[in-house]
C-alpha positions in Angstrom: 0.0 0.0 0.0 1.5 3.4 -0.9 2.0 6.1 1.7 -0.3 8.4 -0.5 -3.2 6.0 0.2 -2.6 5.4 3.9 -4.3 8.5 5.2 -7.5 7.6 3.3 -7.8 4.1 4.7 -10.9 3.3 6.9 -10.6 1.3 10.0 -9.2 1.8 13.5 -7.7 5.2 12.8 -6.7 7.2 15.9 -6.7 11.0 16.1 -4.4 12.8 18.5 -6.3 16.0 18.8 -3.4 17.8 20.5 -1.4 17.8 17.2 -4.0 17.1 14.6 -2.4 13.7 13.7 -4.3 10.8 12.3 -2.7 7.4 12.1 -3.1 3.6 12.3 -1.9 2.2 15.6 1.5 0.7 14.9 4.1 0.4 17.6 3.0 2.6 20.6 6.5 4.0 21.2 6.9 4.9 17.6 3.5 6.4 17.3 4.0 8.4 20.5 7.3 9.8 19.2 5.8 10.8 15.9 2.9 12.5 17.6 5.2 14.4 20.0 7.5 15.5 17.2 4.6 16.6 15.0 3.2 18.6 17.9 6.5 20.3 18.5 6.9 21.1 14.8 3.4 22.6 14.6 4.1 24.7 17.6 6.9 26.4 15.7 4.7 27.3 12.8 4.2 31.1 12.4 0.7 32.5 12.3 0.8 33.1 8.5 1.7 29.4 7.9 5.5 29.4 7.5 8.4 28.2 9.5 11.7 30.0 10.0 14.3 28.4 12.2 17.6 29.9 13.3 20.5 29.4 10.9 23.9 29.4 12.6 27.4 29.6 11.1 30.8 29.8 12.8 32.3 32.7 14.7 33.0 34.6 11.4 29.6 36.3 10.9 29.1 37.6 14.5 32.7 38.7 14.6 32.3 40.5 11.3 29.1 42.2 12.6 31.0 43.6 15.5 33.8 44.8 13.2 31.3 46.4 10.9 29.8 48.4 13.7 33.3 49.6 14.7 34.0 50.4 11.0 30.9 52.6 11.1 31.4 53.9 14.7 28.0 52.5 15.7 29.1 50.6 18.8 26.2 49.1 20.9 27.7 47.9 24.2 24.6 46.0 25.3 24.5 43.9 22.1 28.2 43.5 22.0 28.2 42.0 25.5 25.8 39.3 24.3 27.9 38.6 21.2 31.0 38.3 23.4 29.3 35.7 25.5 28.3 33.8 22.4 31.9 33.9 20.9 33.4 32.8 24.1 31.0 29.9 24.4 32.0 28.5 21.0 35.8 28.9 21.5 37.5 25.5 20.9 39.6 23.5 23.3 42.5 24.3 20.9 42.2 27.9 21.9 40.9 29.2 18.6 37.6 29.0 16.8 36.6 26.1 14.5 34.4 26.2 11.3 31.9 23.8 12.9 31.1 22.4 16.3 34.0 20.3 17.6 36.1 21.1 14.5 39.8 21.9 14.2 41.4 25.3 14.7 40.7 27.7 11.8 43.0 30.7 11.4 40.6 33.0 9.7 37.7 32.5 12.1 40.1 32.8 15.0 41.6 36.1 13.8 38.2 37.7 13.3 36.9 36.4 16.6 39.9 37.6 18.5 39.8 41.1 16.8 36.1 41.4 17.6 36.5 40.4 21.2 39.4 42.9 21.6 37.2 45.6 20.0 34.6 44.8 22.6 37.0 45.5 25.4 38.2 41.9 26.3 41.5 42.0 28.2 44.1 40.4 25.9 45.8 39.0 29.0 42.7 37.1 30.1 43.0 33.3 29.8 40.6 33.0 26.8 42.4 35.7 24.8 45.8 34.4 25.8 44.9 30.9 24.6 43.5 32.3 21.3 46.5 34.4 20.6 48.9 31.5 21.3 46.9 29.3 18.9 47.0 31.9 16.2 50.7 32.5 16.5 51.5 28.8 16.6 49.7 28.5 13.2 51.9 31.2 11.7 50.0 34.3 12.7 47.3 36.4 11.1 49.3 36.5 7.8 48.0 32.9 7.2 44.4 34.1 7.0 42.2 33.8 3.9 41.6 36.6 1.5 38.4 37.8 3.2 40.0 38.1 6.5 43.0 39.9 5.0 40.6 42.4 3.4 39.0 42.9 6.8 42.4 43.6 8.3 43.2 46.0 5.4 40.0 47.9 6.0 41.1 48.4 9.6 44.6 49.5 8.6 46.2 46.4 10.1 47.9 45.3 7.0 48.9 47.2 3.8 46.6 46.8 0.8 49.4 45.0 -1.0 48.6 42.1 1.3 45.3 41.7 -0.6 44.9 40.2 -4.1 44.1 42.9 -6.7 40.5 43.0 -7.9 40.3 46.3 -10.0 36.9 47.8 -10.1 37.4 48.1 -13.9 36.2 44.5 -13.9 32.8 46.2 -14.3 33.8 47.2 -17.8 34.8 43.7 -19.0 32.8 42.1 -21.9 31.2 38.8 -21.4 33.6 37.0 -23.7 36.5 38.0 -21.4 38.0 35.1 -19.3 36.8 36.8 -16.1 33.4 38.2 -16.0 30.8 38.5 -13.2 28.4 36.3 -15.2 31.0 33.5 -15.0 31.0 33.3 -11.2 28.3 32.3 -8.7 25.5 34.5 -7.4 27.1 34.7 -4.0 30.4 35.7 -5.5 28.8 38.3 -7.6 27.0 40.0 -4.8 30.0 39.9 -2.5 32.5 41.0 -5.1 30.8 44.1 -6.7 30.6 46.3 -3.5 34.0 44.9 -2.5 35.4 46.2 -5.8 34.4 49.7 -4.8 36.0 49.3 -1.4 39.2 48.0 -2.8 39.3 50.9 -5.2 38.7 53.5 -2.5 40.7 51.8 0.2 38.8 53.3 3.2 40.0 53.0 6.7 37.6 52.0 9.5 36.6 54.7 12.0 37.6 52.2 14.7 36.6 54.5 17.5 38.7 52.7 20.2 41.7 52.5 17.9 42.1 48.8 18.4 44.9 47.0 16.6 46.0 43.4 16.6 49.7 43.6 15.8 50.2 41.0 18.5 48.7 38.4 16.1 51.6 38.7 13.6 54.8 36.8 13.8 56.5 39.3 11.6 55.2 43.0 11.6 52.7 43.2 8.7 54.5 46.0 7.0 57.5 43.8 6.6 55.7 40.8 5.1 56.6 40.4 1.4 54.5 37.3 0.5 50.8 37.2 1.4 50.0 34.4 -1.0 48.3 31.5 0.9 46.8 29.5 -1.9 47.7 25.8 -2.4 46.7 25.7 -6.0 49.1 24.2 -8.5 49.4 24.1 -12.3 49.5 26.5 -15.2 46.4 28.5 -14.2 47.7 29.1 -10.7 51.0 30.3 -12.0 49.4 32.6 -14.6 47.0 34.2 -12.2 49.7 34.7 -9.6 51.8 36.4 -12.2 48.9 38.6 -13.2 48.2 39.6 -9.6 51.8 40.7 -9.2 51.6 42.7 -12.4 48.3 44.4 -11.2 49.9 45.2 -7.8 52.5 47.2 -9.6 50.3 48.9 -12.2 47.0 49.5 -10.4 47.8 53.2 -10.0 48.1 53.5 -13.8 44.3 52.9 -14.4 42.8 56.2 -15.7 40.8 57.9 -13.0 37.9 58.7 -15.4 37.4 55.0 -16.3 37.8 54.1 -12.6 35.0 56.4 -11.6 32.7 55.1 -14.4 33.4 51.6 -13.2 32.5 52.6 -9.6 29.3 54.2 -10.9 28.4 51.1 -12.8 29.0 49.0 -9.7 26.7 51.2 -7.7 23.9 50.9 -10.3 24.4 47.1 -10.3 24.0 47.0 -6.6 21.1 49.4 -6.2 19.1 47.4 -8.8 19.5 44.3 -6.6 19.3 45.9 -3.1 16.3 43.7 -2.4 14.7 46.0 0.2 15.0 45.1 3.8 16.2 41.6 2.9 19.4 42.9 1.5 21.8 42.5 -1.4 21.7 38.8 -2.3 20.0 38.2 1.1 23.4 37.0 2.5 25.4 38.8 5.2 28.8 39.3 3.5 27.2 41.0 0.4 24.9 43.1 2.7 27.7 44.2 4.9 29.9 45.1 1.9 27.1 47.2 0.4 26.7 49.1 3.7 30.5 49.9 3.8 30.4 50.9 0.2 27.6 53.4 0.7 29.4 54.7 3.7 32.7 55.0 1.9 31.1 56.9 -1.0 29.7 59.5 1.4 26.1 58.6 1.3 24.2 60.2 4.3 22.9 57.6 6.7 19.3 58.6 5.9 19.7 58.1 2.2 17.1 55.5 1.2 19.7 53.1 -0.3 22.1 53.4 2.6 19.3 53.2 5.2 17.6 50.1 3.7 21.0 48.3 3.3 21.8 49.0 6.9 18.4 47.9 8.2 18.7 44.6 6.3 21.6 43.5 8.5 19.6 43.8 11.7 17.0 41.3 10.5 19.8 38.7 10.7 20.4 39.2 14.4 19.4 36.6 17.0 19.3 38.3 20.3 18.5 36.2 23.4 18.6 37.0 27.1 22.1 35.8 27.6 23.7 35.8 24.1 23.4 37.0 20.6 24.8 36.2 17.1 24.3 37.2 13.5 23.0 34.7 11.0 24.5 34.4 7.6 21.1 34.6 6.0 17.5 33.5 6.7 16.0 30.2 5.5 12.2 30.5 5.7 11.3 29.0 2.2 13.7 26.0 2.8 12.4 25.5 6.3 8.8 25.7 5.3 9.1 23.3 2.3 10.9 20.7 4.3 8.6 21.0 7.3 5.6 20.5 5.0 7.1 17.3 3.7 7.7 16.0 7.2 4.1 16.8 8.2 2.7 15.3 5.1 4.5 12.1 5.9 3.3 12.2 9.5 -0.4 12.7 8.4 -0.8 16.1 10.2 -3.8 18.3 9.8 -4.0 19.2 6.1 -5.2 22.7 6.9 -1.9 23.5 8.7 0.1 22.3 5.7 -2.2 24.1 3.2 -1.5 27.3 5.1 2.2 26.7 4.6 1.8 25.9 0.9 -0.3 29.0 0.3 2.4 31.1 2.0 5.0 29.5 -0.3 2.8 30.0 -3.4 2.7 33.7 -2.7 6.5 33.8 -2.8 7.0 32.2 -6.2 9.1 34.6 -8.4 7.2 35.1 -11.6 8.1 38.6 -12.9 11.9 39.1 -12.3 14.4 37.6 -14.7 17.3 37.5 -12.4 21.0 37.0 -13.1 20.3 33.3 -14.0 18.6 34.6 -17.2 21.9 35.6 -18.8 22.7 32.0 -19.5 19.1 31.0 -20.0 17.5 33.6 -22.3 13.9 33.0 -23.1 13.2 31.0 -20.0 10.3 32.4 -17.9 10.9 33.0 -14.2 9.2 30.4 -11.9 11.4 29.5 -9.0 11.6 30.2 -5.3 14.4 31.8 -3.4 15.8 30.5 -0.1 15.0 33.6 1.9 11.9 35.7 2.4 12.7 37.8 -0.7 15.5 37.5 -3.2 13.9 37.9 -6.6 17.2 38.1 -8.5 18.4 34.8 -7.1 15.8 32.0 -6.9 17.4 28.6 -6.4 16.8 25.2 -8.0 16.9 23.2 -4.8 14.2 25.2 -3.0 12.1 25.2 -6.1 12.1 21.4 -6.4 11.4 20.9 -2.7 8.4 23.3 -2.8 7.0 21.8 -5.9 7.1 18.2 -4.5 5.3 19.4 -1.3 2.6 21.2 -3.3 2.1 18.2 -5.6 1.8 15.9 -2.7 -0.6 18.1 -0.8 -3.0 19.1 -3.6 -1.7 19.2 -7.2 -4.9 20.7 -8.6 -4.8 23.6 -6.1 -1.2 24.5 -7.0 -1.1 23.4 -10.6 -0.3 26.8 -12.1 2.6 27.3 -9.7 3.9 23.8 -10.3 3.8 24.1 -14.1 5.7 27.4 -14.0 8.3 25.9 -11.7 8.8 22.9 -13.9 9.3 25.1 -16.9 12.0 27.0 -15.0 13.7 23.9 -13.7 14.0 22.5 -17.2 15.4 25.8 -18.4 18.1 25.8 -15.7 19.5 22.4 -16.7 23.2 22.4 -17.5 24.8 20.9 -20.6 26.1 17.9 -18.7 22.6 17.0 -17.6 23.0 18.2 -14.0 21.7 21.2 -12.2 23.6 23.9 -10.1 21.9 25.8 -7.3 21.4 29.2 -8.9 22.8 29.1 -12.5 23.2 26.9 -15.5 26.7 25.9 -16.7 28.5 28.0 -14.1 31.5 25.8 -14.2 34.5 27.9 -15.3 36.9 25.9 -13.1 40.0 27.9 -14.1 38.7 30.8 -12.1 39.2 29.0 -8.8 42.9 29.6 -9.4 42.8 33.4 -9.1 44.4 34.5 -5.8 41.1 36.1 -4.7 39.4 32.6 -4.9 41.5 31.0 -2.2 38.2 29.6 -0.7 37.7 27.5 -3.8 34.0 28.3 -3.9 33.8 31.0 -6.6 31.5 28.9 -8.9 28.1 27.1 -8.9 28.6 24.0 -11.0 26.0 21.2 -11.2 26.0 18.9 -8.1 24.6 15.5 -7.3 22.3 16.6 -4.5 20.7 19.5 -6.3 20.4 17.4 -9.5 18.8 14.6 -7.5 16.2 16.9 -6.2 15.2 17.9 -9.7 15.0 14.3 -10.9 12.9 13.5 -7.8 10.5 16.4 -8.6 10.1 15.4 -12.2 9.6 11.7 -11.3 7.0 12.6 -8.7 5.1 14.6 -11.3 5.0 11.7 -13.7 8.0 12.3 -16.0 9.7 9.1 -17.1 13.3 8.2 -17.7 12.7 8.1 -21.4 12.2 11.9 -21.4 15.5 13.3 -22.9 16.1 15.9 -20.1 15.3 13.4 -17.4 17.5 10.8 -18.9 20.3 13.3 -19.1 19.9 14.1 -15.5 19.8 10.4 -14.4 22.9 9.7 -16.5 24.6 12.6 -14.8 23.8 11.1 -11.4 25.0 7.7 -12.3 28.3 9.2 -13.5 28.7 11.1 -10.3 28.6 8.0 -8.1 31.9 7.4 -6.4 33.9 4.2 -6.2 32.6 3.4 -2.7 29.0 3.8 -3.7 28.5 7.3 -2.2 27.5 10.6 -3.8 29.1 13.9 -2.7 26.9 16.3 -0.8 27.5 19.9 -1.8 24.9 21.5 0.5 24.6 19.0 3.3 27.2 17.1 5.2 28.2 15.2 3.2 28.3 11.7 1.6 25.3 10.7 3.8 23.4 13.7 2.5 24.4 13.2 -1.1 23.7 9.5 -1.1 20.3 10.0 0.5 19.4 12.6 -2.1 20.4 10.5 -5.1 18.9 7.2 -3.8 15.5 9.0 -3.4 15.8 10.3 -7.0 16.8 7.0 -8.5 13.9 5.2 -6.7 11.4 7.9 -7.8 12.4 7.6 -11.4 12.0 3.9 -11.4 15.4 2.3 -11.0 14.8 -1.1 -9.4 16.2 -1.7 -5.9 18.6 -4.3 -7.3 20.2 -1.8 -9.7 24.0 -1.8 -9.1 23.9 2.0 -8.3 21.2 1.5 -5.7 22.9 -1.5 -4.1 26.3 0.3 -3.9 24.7 3.4 -2.5 22.8 1.4 0.1 25.9 -0.6 1.0 27.8 2.6 1.6 25.1 3.8 4.1 25.0 0.4 5.8 28.8 0.4 6.2 28.7 3.8 8.0 26.1 2.9 10.7 27.5 3.6 14.2 27.3 1.2 17.1 24.4 3.1 18.6 22.3 2.6 15.5 22.7 6.2 14.2 24.8 7.9 11.6 27.0 11.0 11.9 29.4 12.6 9.5 31.8 15.4 10.4 32.7 18.4 8.2 36.1 16.9 8.1 34.9 14.6 5.3 35.2 17.5 2.8 39.0 17.0 3.0 40.3 14.2 0.7 42.4 12.6 3.4 39.6 12.3 6.0 37.1 9.5 6.5 33.9 9.7 4.5 30.5 9.3 6.1 32.0 9.2 9.5 32.1 11.5 12.6 32.5 11.5 16.3 28.8 11.2 17.2 25.5 10.2 15.7 23.1 13.0 14.8 19.3 13.0 14.4 19.3 14.7 11.0 22.0 12.5 9.4 20.5 9.4 10.9 17.2 10.4 9.3 18.9 10.9 5.9 20.5 7.5 6.0 17.2 5.8 7.0 15.3 7.7 4.3 17.9 6.7 1.7 17.9 3.1 2.7 14.1 2.9 2.5 14.2 4.5 -0.9 16.6 1.7 -1.9 14.0 -0.9 -0.9 15.6 -1.8 2.5 12.5 -1.1 4.6 12.7 -4.4 6.4 16.4 -4.3 6.9 17.6 -4.6 10.6 19.9 -1.6 9.8 16.9 0.6 9.2 15.1 -0.7 12.3 18.2 0.2 14.4 18.2 3.6 12.9 14.6 4.2 13.8 15.3 2.9 17.3 18.1 5.4 17.6 15.8 8.2 16.6 13.2 7.0 19.1 15.7 6.8 22.0 17.3 10.1 21.2 14.1 12.0 21.2 13.3 14.1 24.3 10.1 14.1 26.2 8.9 17.3 24.5 9.2 15.7 21.1 12.4 17.4 20.0 16.0 16.3 19.5 19.3 17.9 20.5 21.9 18.5 17.7 24.9 20.7 18.3 26.7 19.4 15.3 26.8 21.3 12.0 25.2 19.1 9.3 25.2 21.5 6.4 27.7 23.5 4.4 27.8 26.8 2.7 31.3 26.3 1.1 33.1 23.0 1.7 36.3 23.4 3.8 35.5 27.1 4.3 32.0 27.8 5.7 29.6 25.4 7.5 26.0 25.7 8.7 23.8 24.5 11.5 20.2 24.5 10.5 18.2 24.5 13.7 15.2 23.2 11.8 17.0 20.0 10.6 16.6 18.2 14.0 12.9 19.3 14.0 11.7 17.9 10.7 14.0 15.2 9.4 13.8 12.7 12.3 10.0 12.8 12.4 9.9 12.5 8.6 12.0 9.3 8.7 10.0 7.8 11.6 6.7 8.5 9.9 7.8 7.0 6.6 9.0 3.9 8.3 5.7 3.5 10.0 3.7 4.2 6.8 5.7 1.6 4.8 5.6 -1.0 7.5 1.9 -0.5 8.0 1.2 -0.8 4.3 3.5 -3.8 3.9 5.2 -1.8 1.1 8.7 -1.7 -0.1 8.4 1.2 -2.6 8.6 4.8 -1.5 6.1 6.7 -3.6 7.4 10.2 -3.3 10.6 11.9 -4.6 12.0 12.7 -1.1 
């Protein structure tokens, strides 16, 4: 019996009126856990139908927020005191700050956190500052930081601007055929780079009202450093771009002032067209902060509409509690709402509550703005959803597929118009290799990751297995078959991307557990049999990574080639749910491995229906920037538990839906 039919079956159905949950009695402990989790999730629903959970990154964003306020001389001691408590609470045992909970020392996050704490008045001889400074110096000092940290130090006059790779603002004049062009890099790179070009041209110095410096973080005085190059890239492109950077360092002053001013003006126009109201440029913190500093540097009065709205957008990202505060990298309401709807649909929750969520999502579909994606996809009508409340220039493929699948599952007829437009857009965003990237088609100019500015290695948005799998899942759920040429191209891409051990890489979730779950769901939905070699190898990978407690857990370390894949120090509720969902999609519903995973989720659940999860199980940029979605522990575990119950009750081996 399919899970779509379960809710309609007559018989001894039981309704838990406290959560609006209807189910067949199957395993009292499992039923109780699903009911509690569903109730907890429904309690978090906003009055207009949506969900928005906290989205936490590492120390970098709250530290940058403090530094921004000192750049502008807008110090707020009360908020600073709370951010200080937050930063101190996430300091690692190694003395510095990691990129994710329990992670290794990271030089760039540590330098920013130390500088922010010092700006807030922390005594540098206190134990926590002494430990941090020792860890930074042992690593080689602040000179070893990444490009974005070095730029932050240059803005505060802590290093000379020659310590930063050259990115001339004249980039704004380059034609599209040129090897480097804004259209050739990812959306997040574009929105961060353009205001940064103006800052790098103007070279402002932070107001820094307390005149705080961090010279003690340098092994060699910064003015004496001759080589700031920290990239580990090899090969001809790396050599060429390193040579080009050295040339530009020596000739930057030769650029005509008139052309430079025209380029600055062009950058300002580009930004103001995409300011995005109170949701900010690109709806991501680094771009928003850079736009504020740009307007300030150009002398805009603070009450100028563009400056004021850019500045206000940053405050929407703040999480301020009684005892601590931090700044989020962005907001995730569309993603949270789409995934919560899936979990509640699986659990059989009150359809009215899910309809409220779907209606809220329908109103946020982007239908009238042809964003940056349209440059590579001319003639394709808009039809996607953004990740945030508003971000019309930058809808993303992953959110769009998740939303469509929820709408289809809930009531296809009610949302048919929205679904049809979204499918049209998804087809239009398919890349030439059959896969899908997150925001653009064919954004895969790999040579650009060798420019010195791109030391983070995340300048581009190429197709990935997890996003492509979501698209195939969506199309399969809507009835498309594998003989459709675009679907076949997508499936072929996924099969090519499977790695030797059976796993798939997870670009946006940690990591091989996430990627393998995503692809197994897609291959099941499109009709590959459970005994297909790709399915068996993927399932075997997940089985091999189950921990002794029955759960799964994968560390952010797995993004480094020399680290274990699919493994970590502890099991986590969200990653356990992904593994169980992936195995069920592969036809292993009756496997003892799946049962042990469900048992883990049941045991780990708290009495209020929630789970604890300190670990970061998502990623912004592998090896550079990691994320902790507070919603993941709220909706993925109940989703897995409810699907297990539905399939076992129905004596079914086949998962009907795409996720």
